[in-house]
N, C-alpha and C positions, 0 to 999 in steps of 0.2 A: 596406468597400472593394468596389467593383464590379468587373465583368469588363472587361478591356481587349480589345476586339475588333479589335485590330490584326492584321496578317497574321502567319501562323505558318509559317515555312519551315524545315524540318529540313536539307535539303541539296538540291543540284541534282537528284540522282537519287532523292530520297525524297519527302517530303510537301510539298505547297504548298497552303495553305488561304486563298487569296485570289483572288477573281475580280471585277474591277471594284469593288474596295473592300468586298466582302461576303465573310464567311466561308462557305465551301461545304462540303458533305459530302465526307469522304474515302472513296474507293471501296475501298481496301484496309485491312486491319487495321493498327492502330498499337499501340505498346507501352503498357502500363498507365500507366507513369510519365508518358509524353507526354500521354496522355488526361487524366490527373489534373491535369497542369499547365494544360491548357486550361480546366479548371473554375474556375480562379482561386482567390482566397483572400479570403473575406469572411464574410457573416452565417452561412452554414451551418457553417463551420469554427469560428467563435466560439461558436455555439450548441452544437455537438457537444462542444467543449472544456468548456463550462459543465456540460453533462449528465454527461460523464465525470468532471469535477471533483467534482460532487455525489456520484456513485457511489463515488469513491475516499474522499471524506470520510465517507460513510455506512459504508463498509467499515472505515475507520480507527477510527471511533467504536465500531462493533460489536465490533471486536477489542481495541483498546487501551483503550477506555472502560470495559471490564469492571473494570479496575484501580481506578477511582474508585468504581464500584458496590460492589465488594468492600470497599473502605475504609469506605464509608458504611454497609454492611450488616453490618460485623464484629460488632457487639454483638447485633443482632437475630438473626443466624444462628449466633452463638456460635463464631466462628472464631479460630484462632491464626494467626500469620504463616505457618506451614507450610501450613495449610489454605488461606489466602489465595493462596499460591503455586500450590497444586494447582488451585484454582478459576481463577486468572488464566491458567494454562497451557492451559486447555481450548480456547480459540480456536486455538492452534497445533496441537492434536491434530486438530481438525476440518479444518484446512487440509491437514494431512498425509494424511488419509484421502481427501479429495476433489480434491487437486491433479491427480492423473493423470486421473480422469474428466473434469474440467472442461477440461483441455488437449485431450483427445481430442474432446470434444463441440464445443469452440470451433473446432477445425480441420476438423471434418467436418460439423457441423450449423449453424454460424454464430455470429459474435460477438454480435450483437444478441439473437438468440434465447436464447442461453445466459444472457446478462446479465439479461434481463427475468424469466425464470423463476427464476433464482437470487436476485435481489433481492426478489422477491415472497415466496419461501419463507423467506428470512432475516428479512424483516419480521415474518411471522406467528410464527416461533419466538422472535424477540427480544421481541416484545410479550407472548407467553405467559410468558416468563421473569420478568416483573414480578409474577407470581402464585405463584412458586415457594415451597413451604412450608419448604424447608430448602436448605442450600448444595449438597447432592448433586443435587437436582432442578434447581437453578439452573445447576449445572455441565453437566448433561446437555443442557438446552435451549440453553445458550450454545455447546455443542459443535456442535449441529445448526445454529444460526444462523451461526456462523463458517464451518462447512463449506459453507454455501450462499453466503455473501457473498464467500468466497475466490475465486469466479469472477472477481470484479472485478480481482483482482491482475494477471491477464495479459490478459483479454479486452478491458478498456478500453484498454490500451496498444495492442493489435493493431488494434482498431476505429478509434481516433483516428489512429494512425500510418498506416493504410492509406487514410485519407480526407483526409490533408494532404499537400501537395506537399513535395518534398525540401528546399525552402528553409526551411520552418517546422517540419519534423518533429522534429528534435532539440530545438528550443526547447520545443515542446509536451510532449515526453516529460519534460523536466526540470520544466516547470511542473506537470505532474501529480503529481510527487513533492512539490511545494510544498503540494498538498492534504493529504497525509499530515502535513506539518509543522504545518498549521493545526489539525488535529483536537484536539490537547491543549487549546488555548485554548478551543475550543468546549465540550468536555465538562467542563473545569474551571469555566468560568463557569456552565454549567447546574448543575453540582454545588454551586457556591457558593449560587446562588439557590434551588435546590429543597431542598437538605439543611438549610437554615436554617428551612424551614417546620416548623410544629409541629402535627402531627395524627396520630392513631392511630384507624383505622376498622376494626372487625371485619368481615371479608369472606371468605366461602367457606372458613372454617376457618383463616384467616391474619389477621394484623393489618397493614392497609395503611398503611405509613409512607412518609415522603418518598422514601426510596431506591427504592421500587417505582415511584413516579411518575417519578422520574429515569430509571429503566430503560425505561419506556414512551416517554418523550419522546425518548430516545436511539435508539429504534427507528424513529422517523418518517422520518429521511433515507433509509432503505432503500426505503421505499415511494415517497417523492418521486422518488428516482433512477430507479426503474422507470417511473414515469409520464413523466418527462422523456424517457427514451430512446424511448418510443413514437413520438415525432414525428420520428425520424430513420430513415434507411435502413440496411439491412444493408451491411456492408463490400463495396464493388464488387469489390475484389481477391479477397475470398473467393468471391464469386459467379462470377467468371470462372475462378477456380482449380478450381472443381468443375463447370465446363461450363455454367453458367447465364449465357451470354454476353449475351443480350438483357436480362436483369434487371440485369446489371452496367452495361450502357449506359444503361438507364433510371435507375439510381441515380446515375450520373455526371451525367446530364442534370439530375436534380433538384438536385444540388449546384451545377451551373452556373447554373441558374435562381435558386436561393436566393442565390447570390453576385452576382446582378445581371444575368446574361445573359438573352437572349431564347430562349425554348424552341425556336423554329424555326431558330435560328442555331447550335445545337450541332452541330459537324461530324462527330463520331465515330459510326460505325455498327458497328464490330467491333474487338475488343481481343484482344491476346495478351499473355501473360506471358513476359518474357525468360528466366526460369528454367524455363519450361515449366509446364504445368498438369496436374492430376490427371484432369480431364475427367469424373469421376464420384465420387459419394460412396459409399464401400464400406458394405455392410451390417455391422451390429455383430457382431463375433466376436472371440475371443481373438487370432486371426491378424491381424485388422485393427488391434487394439491394438498388437500387436508390430510390425507394419509401420510404425506411426506413430512408435514410439520407437526402433527399431533404428538408423536412419540417424544419429541423434544421437551414437551411440557407435561410429561407424565413420568412417574417413577419407573425406572431408576435414574432417568436422565434429568429430571426436573431440577434438582438442587444444583447440579453442576452448570445447567443452562442458565439459571437465574444468577448464579455467582459470576460466571464469565460475562454475561451480558451487562451486569452492573459495573464490573471492572472496565469493560469496553466503553460504556457510557462515560465513566469518569475520565479515563485517559484521553478520549477523543474530544470531549467538550473542553477539557482543560488545555489540551495542546492545539488542536486544529482551529479553535476559535481565534487564536492569536497567530498561528503559523500561516494560515491562508492569506491574511492581510499583512504578513510580515514585511514585504517590500514597501508597502505604504507606510507602515509603522516606522521602519528605518529611515525612509525618505523624510518623513515629518520630523523624526528625532534629530537627524543631522542638520536639517534646515533650521530648526529652532535652536539647536546647540551652538550653531555658529554665532548667535547673538545672545546667548544666555548670560546670566549674571551669577556671581558667586553665591553659593548657598542654595541653589536650585537643585531639586531632586529629579529622579527619572520622570515621574508623572507631572512635575511642574512644567516640563517642556511642552507637554501636550496641552495643558491648560493655557500656557502662554500663547500658543498659536491658534487657540480655539475661539477667538473673538467672533469670527465668522467663518463657517466651514468653507464657503465659496472662495475666501481669500487664500485658502490652502492650495486650491487648484492654481490660482494665479501666481502665488509665491513660488511654487515648485516647478511649474511647467511653462511659464510664459517669460519671454524677454520682450518687453514692449508689447506689441500687439500680435507677435508671431508665435504660433504654436511650435514649441520645440520638441515636446515628447521625450525629453531626456531623463536619465536616472542618475542621481548623484554618485560619484565614484565611491564615496564612503559606504553608500548603500550596497554597492556591488561587492566591495571587499568584505564587508560585514556578513553579507549573505553567503559568500564563498566560504568564509571561515566557519560559519554555522554548518554548512553542508559537509565540508571536509572533516571537521572535528567530530561531527556526529557519525559520519561514515566510519572513521577510524575507531571511535569508541564502541560502536555497535559490532564491528568486526572483532574487537578484542573480547567483548561480552559473549560473542558466539562461541568462543573457545571455552567458555564456562557454562555450556548448555546444561550440564548436569545439575547446576545450582540455580535453576531459573527462579524458583520461589524466593530464595534469599535475595537474589539480584533485584527482583521486582520490588520487594518491600523496601530495600535500601534506596533504590532509584527514586521511588515515590516519596519517601520521607525527605530525602535531600532536596528534591524538586519543590516540595511544599515549603520547606524552610527558606529556600531561595526566593520563592514568590512573596513570602511575608517580608523578606528583607529588601526586596528590590527598590521600594520607594522610601526606605528609611536610612539610606546611606548618606544623604545630604549632598550627593555628587552624582551627576548623570551617568558618566561612563562606567563606574562601578555598578550602578543600577542596571545598566545594559548587560554587563557580564552576568549578573545574577539572573536577569531575565532569560539569558541564554541557558543558564543552568536549569531554570524552571522548565524550559522546553525539552529537557532530556526525558520528560515523560514519554516522548516518542520511542524510547528504548524498550518500553514495555509492549509495544505493538506486536513485535515478533513473538514474545512469550505467549500472549493471548492467542495468536494465530497457531502456534505450535500445540497449544492445549486443545484447540478446536479439532486439530488433526488426530491427536493422541487419545482423546477421551470419548470419541464417538465412533460408532460402527460406520463402515464404508458407505452404507446406503444413505446416511444422513450428514456426512461431513460437508458436502457442498452446501446443503441447505442451512445447517447451523452456522457455518461461517458467513454465508451471504446475509442471513438474518442478523447476525452479529454486526456486519457492516452497515446494515440498515439502521440498527440502533445507534451505531457510531456516528453515521453521517446525519441522522436526524438530530442528535445532540449537537453535532458540529454546525449544522445549518442554523439551528436556533442560536447557538453560542456566537457564531460569526456575526449575525445581525445585531445581537445584543452588544457585543464588544465594539463593533464598528460605529454603533450609535452612541456609545457611552465612553469610548476610549479617551476622548479629549476632556470630558467633564468629570468622569467617574473612574478614572484609571486605577486609583488605589482600591476602590471597592471591588473592581473586576479582579484584581490580583489577589486580594484577600479571599474573595469567594472561590476563586480557582484553587487556592491553597487548601482551603477547608475541604473541598471535594477530593483533592488528591490524597489528603490524609485518610478520608473514608475509603479511598481506593486501596491504600496500603493495608487497611484492616481486611478488606475483601481478599487481597492477595495472600494474606496470612492464612486464609481458610482454604487455599488451593492445596491439592494433594502434593506431597513431597515427591512421590513417584507417580508416573503415569499409569493408568489402568490398562 
């Protein structure tokens, strides 16, 4: 879509941008949103959406793809389900450690700058993890990798949201969440294709098996995302917010030209932020860190911060605690289902196979005395169905961005009901379907992220989103270890507890504003 160079008139006493049919320069400063509207909506926005989409996919694969790596490496690294849970929770630990620094750097040094450095660092660490000699080293390297890639959680939303006009912003925010929904399909397919290879190559004191190649392949999107981002500008809103006004105008002009406008026709010469700007980037210090976070927990931001953080806590502990070990859950489910008897429910399959956690490793991954490192076909198909269906569902929901509050409440209530019913059908497959419906709590991720962008001033968006992710991953880290330790013996209790939390989340969602501020 190209630029419409028709006249632009704010009001009789404001801006008029037409003289004899041509757009002319505006002598006085105009608001950022008005300037952004003038850039139009076209190739630059689509390209930036694709780049940010790739980065979110890369981050999702880096964090959640570890579950399928752990499943494929179970035999080779000699892990039980409890150890798989510890390994799989490492990405959450990395996010917890780095969320605050990334938020600070995103708000004070730039969205694009932070993303490029973070994605490059994550790529290096993730690639090196393919050579890990044991599960402890693998866990350490994935901790570093996820700590770096976690910058994408907030910086991409801020960068994209600040480069899109108000008419498309909410839709783009929800489409970004669709990227996270797509990641399971990608790494399940890669896992299916690569884990079925049969090779064992002695290398640097380890045996290079298919799961190591899978780990390396899954690191590639991180590097690709960093390369794509190189071709786009820093957020103009961030630039004007820190007093770099001319750079902001140049960035807006670049968007305008890429969207089909003529370079000499861009009328904006100076911009201001309606909420005010910082006018300078403070030097790093503990005081500057405190100055960045303190306003979030003071009126008028306090209530919305607490509300959004509680909702974040609920949806992430309920969803990620199960989603991160979903490949192992599916592998155990289908292994046990093959020998199940009539009248067994969803959780009965996990109790059936839980006589000894170490036998799960042997049953799933060994044939005789040879490590196979394979993943059951049903696990792959179920994982792909999960990813594709959630991607389509979230894409459809993104078209109803104006009704985010109603959608959130509905999704959470349906998910809670499904969690309650999962172990009460008396039949495993119907329980599995209901378990999938429960995992639709992931659809609320995008709603929360869009509220972080819409309800906070530019100076605090990166920080509030990164702290929100720290809350999210802290809850997911604790939840993953609890679920992995108790899934076999206390499956029903875990599901009922998650359902209760989700209902409280629906109540919190009901308190969200109908319209953004």
